[in-house]
N, C-alpha and C positions, 0 to 999 in steps of 0.2 A: 323361526324356521325349524323344521324337523327333518332336514335333509341328512345331516350327519348324526349318527348315534354315538360316535366316538371320534374325536379328532386326534390325530397323531402328528408328531414332529417329523416332517419329511427329511430332515437332516440336510447337510451341505450338498452342494453339487448343482449342476444345471440340468439334470435329467428330467424327463416329463413327470409331472405330478399325476398320481393315480388314486382314484377313489375306489373302494372295494365294497361290494355288496356284502352285508353282514349275514351272509349265508356261507361265506368263504373264510377258512381259517387264516388268521394272521397271527404269527407267534407272539405270545405274551398278552393277547387280548381274548376275551370271551367271544364266542360266536353265538349270538342270541336269536337269530332268525326272526328278529323283531316280534318276539312272542314272550309273553309274561312267564309261562312255565318253563320255557327253554332258558330264558335269562336267569330264572331263579336257581337253576342247577348248573349253569355253565361255568366251568373252570377256564382260566386262560389257556388258549391253545399252546401245546408244547412245541409245535413247529408250524411253519407256513404250509398252506396247501401247495401242491406241486406247481400249479399255475402262478402262485404268488412268488415262489422261488424263482421261477423263470422271469417274472417281472422285475424282481430285484437284480437278478443277474444281468438283465439288459439295461440297467441304469434307471429303472422306474423308481420313483420316490412316493411311498404310500402316505397319503395325507389324511386318511381316516376310513372308518367303516360307515357305510351309508344305509339308510332306511329301505324297507321293502314292505310289500304286502305280507302279512303274517304267514310264516312257513313257506313263502313263495307260492301260496296256493290261492291265486286270484289275479284278475286282470285289471282292477281298478286302481290299485295302489293305496286305497283307503285303509288306514290302520287305526283302530280305536284305542289301542294301547300305546303305541309309540308316537302317534300323531301322523298326519298325512303330509308328505312333502308338497309344497306349493307349486302348482303348475305355472311356470314363469310367463306363459302366454296369456293366462287368464286364471286368477286365483279361485274363481268360482267353478272351475272344471277339474275333473280327475287328472292326475299326472300320468295315469296308466301304471300297470303292474305286470309282473311283480317287482321289476327292477326300477321302482319309482325314484328312489334316492339317487341311483346311478344316472338316470336321465337328467334330473334336476341339477346334479352336481356339475355336469359338463355344460348344460345349457346356461347356467349362471356363472360359468368361468371359475368355479372353485376347484376344478381338476381339468387337466389336459385330456385325460382318458379315464373312463370308468369301466370297471369289470362288472358284468352282469351275468345272469344265468337265463337260459331260455329253455323251457320245457314245453310250452304251448303258446309261445309268443311273448315271453316275459322280458325280452330285450326289445323286440320290435314294437310292441304296443306302446310302452312308455316313450320310446324314441319318437314314434309318430305323434303321440299326444303332446310332446314338449318341443317338437320341431327340430330334433337332432337326428343323427345317423346312428344306426346300430347294425351289428353283424352277428347273426346266429350261425355258429360254425358247424361244420360237418360233425355228426355224431362220432365221438371218439377221438377227434383230432386234438382237442385240448384235454389233458387229463383232468378228471374230476375227484381225484384223491384229495381229501381234505375239504371237500364241498359237501355241505349237508344235502342229502338226496331228497327229491320229491317223488319223481317217477323215473327210476333208473334206466328204463328203456328209451326214455326221451330226453333226459337232462343233458344240457350243453352249457359251456362257458364261452363268453365272447366279449368283444369290446364295444364301447359306445363313445361317441365324440361328436363334435359339432361339424366336422368335415369328413370327407372321404379320406383325405390324407391322414386325419386322426385315427380313422379305423385301421389304416395300413400300419401306422405306428403302434396301435394297440395289438395288432396281430403279430408284429415283429417281437413285441414284448412277451406275448403269450406263447409264441411258437417260433423258435429260432430257425425252423425250416421254411418259414414263410419267405417265398422267393421273389425274384424280380418280376415285375408285372408283365404279362403278355399283351399282345394287341387286344383291344376290346372285341367283344363278340361281333361278328360280321352281320348277324341278323338276330333279331329279338322275336321271341314268340309271345304274342299278346293274348293273355288269358283274362277273361272277364268273370268275376265272381259275385256280382250284384252289389257292389259298393254304391254309395250315393252318386247320382249323376254328376255332381260337381267334382267329386274326387276322380271319377273315371275321366271326365273331361280335362281336368288338370293334368293327369298322367298322359293323356293323348297329346295335349298341347306340347308338353315337354318332349315327348318322343319326336314330334314333328320338328320342334326347334333344333333338336340334336341332329336331325337328318339321318337317323339310323334306320335301316330297312327293318320293317316289321312284317310278321305274318300272323294271322289270327290262328289260335291254337285252342282246341277243346280238350278238356281233361274230364271225361265222363266219370272217372273213379274218384273225383275230389270229394263228393258228398259222403260216399261210404268211408273214405279215409278220414274225414273229419269226425264221423261217428266213432270209428274204431280208435282214433287217437284220443278222443275224449273219454272213452271207456278206459283206456290205459292210464290216462292222467288221473282219473278219479280212483280207479281200482288200485293202482300202485301207490298213489298218494295216501290212501287209507291204510294200506298195509305197512308202508314206510313209517307212518306215524301212529300205528295202532297202540303201542305201549303208552305213548304220550297222551293220546286221547282217553285211554282207560284210566290212567293215574291222575290226569290233570284237566279233564274235559271241562270242569267248571271254571277254569282259568283261561281257556281259549276264547277268542272272539266268537260271537254267535255265527257269523258267516263261515268261519273256518270250521267250526264244529258241525255245521250243517253239511258242508262239503265232505268232510270226513265220514259222516254218517251215510251220505249218498254213495260214496266209494265203497264203504263196508258192505253195502247191499249188493254190490257186483260180485257174482259168483266166479269161482275159479275157471269154470268152463267158458263163460263169457269172456273173461280176461284173456284166456289162451286163444280163443277164436279171434279176438281183436289183434293180438300180437301176430297171429299167423297171417292175417290180412295184409300185413306190411309187405309181404313178398310180391303179390301181384300188383300192388300199387307202385312199388319201386320199378317194376318192369314197365308199367305204363309211363311213368315219368321218364325213365331212361330212354324210351322210344321217342318221346317228344323232344328230349334234350339232344338226341342224335340229329334231329332235323334243325332245331334252333337252339344253340348251345346256352342261351340265357333266355329264361321265361320271365315275363313281366306281368305283375298283378298290381292292383291298388295296394297301398301299404296300410290303410286304415279304412274302415267302412264308412265313417261319417265324422262329424265333429266330436272332439272329446266330450263325454257325457258330463252333465252338471253333477256336482257333488251330491246334491239332494235327489238325483235320479240316476245313480251310477250304472245301472244295468242297461241303460238306453243304448250304449255302444256294445256291439257284438265284438268281443276281443278274441274269439277263437276261429271265426269263419275263415280268415286269411292265413291262419298260423298253424293250427295243430296238425293239419295234414302234412305240412312240411316237416314237422318234427317226426311224424310217423315214417316218412321217407328217409330221414337222416341226412338230408342234403343241406348245403349252406344256403342262407338267405340274407339279403342286405336291404335295409330300408333307408330311404333318403327323403328329406322334405322337398316338396314340389310347390312352386308359386301357384296360388289359387285365385288371387284377386279378392280374397275374403279375409275375415279376421284370423282364421286359422289356415296354415299351409295344408296342402294335401300331402300325401306320402306315396311313394312308389316302392314296390317290392321287386327285387331281382332274385331269381333262383337259378342255381347251376348244379352241375353234377357233383358227386362226392369228391371232396378234396380240391375243388376249384374256387376257393376263396380269392385267389389271385385274379382270376378272370372276373369275378364279381367286382372287385375293387377297381380294376382297370376300366370296366364298362361303366361303373357308377361315376368314375371321375369325368368321363365324357358328358354324362347327363348332368352332373353338378355344374360343369362349365356352362352348359347350355342354359341351366336354370338361372344363372346370374345374368343372362341376357334377356330373359323373358319378363 
C-alpha cells in the first residue's frame, strides 16, 4: 500500500483520527509534496500549518501524512515516484487526484477524517473515484498558511470522510466557526454538464427518492469559466514551481514536467484576463443561487479511468469552474446499480458549507433507501 508516506503516533485520547495530505505542514515532519526533488531538500516543518493547529485544538489526532499526485498537479492520483494509492473499489482503476491518499485513507478506515486540498477538483475527484464524500470549502474560509501552494488564486483546504457527518466533523476541526446546521435547501437547481448517462440517471433517481423539489438551471458561462480556471491552474502552477522546475526538472515526473512547461507558455496577459473573468462568472452563479440556493451537478463524469488509460476520465469538467467562482462544493456517492457508485455534487454560495452539509444529509439518508 502506498497510502501513507509517513505514519505518526496519534497519541492517547478518543478524538477523531486524521490523515493529512503531504502538501500540508505537520510540525516535526518534512512536507514532500510526493515529489523526489522536494523530498530531497525538505527539512522537518518547524510548526503546524494553521489548519493543522486547529485540528489539534479541536481534539483531532494526526495518524500520518498521506500520498498525492506529485505537487498536487494532476487529477489521476498516479505517482511514479511514491507509488499510486490503491483504489479500494477496483485496484485496476485510478484513485483520483490530487488528494489520492486522503480519499483512500478514509475509504479503508485508516482515518476518520482526511485533510485534502482542492485547486481544480483535487478533493472531489478522488472522493468520487473512491466512493467517499468530500468538501471543497469557500476560497479563503480555511487558512492556507503552511500549505504548499499550487495555484494561489484557486487553492483551498477541506475535509474528506465516508459520511456527511464525517464531513461536518472535519469542518468543525478545520473551522471553529462552522455552526449549527440550517434546514436543507427548499429547492435544488439541477445543472447538466454532459456526464455519462448512467451518472446523470443515478443523480436523478436520488433526487426523486429524496423528494426534494428541483428546477432545471442553465449556466451558459460554465464552459468559459472552465477554460479560464484551467488557464489559472496551469499558469499559476508553473509560476509557483518555476524555481523547482529550473533546478530539478530532471527529477520531476514526466507528466508534472509537461504540465509545468504548458503553464510556463501561458503569458501574463492571458493569465490576467483569466483572473478577470472570475467576476462576471461569480455574478452569473450568484443569480442562479438566489433562485435555487443549492445547485446540483453530477460529481464524476464516468467510471474512474483504468490505470493504463488514466486520461480517459475528464477530471476538470465538473470542478475547475467552481474553484474559479470560489464557492463551496460537496460530493457524495450515489447508488448506481453498477460496479461503481455515481457521485452527486452540490454547490452553494460563499460561506454556506453548513447549508451544503444539511442538504447532503437528506440525500445521504435517501441513498440508503435506494
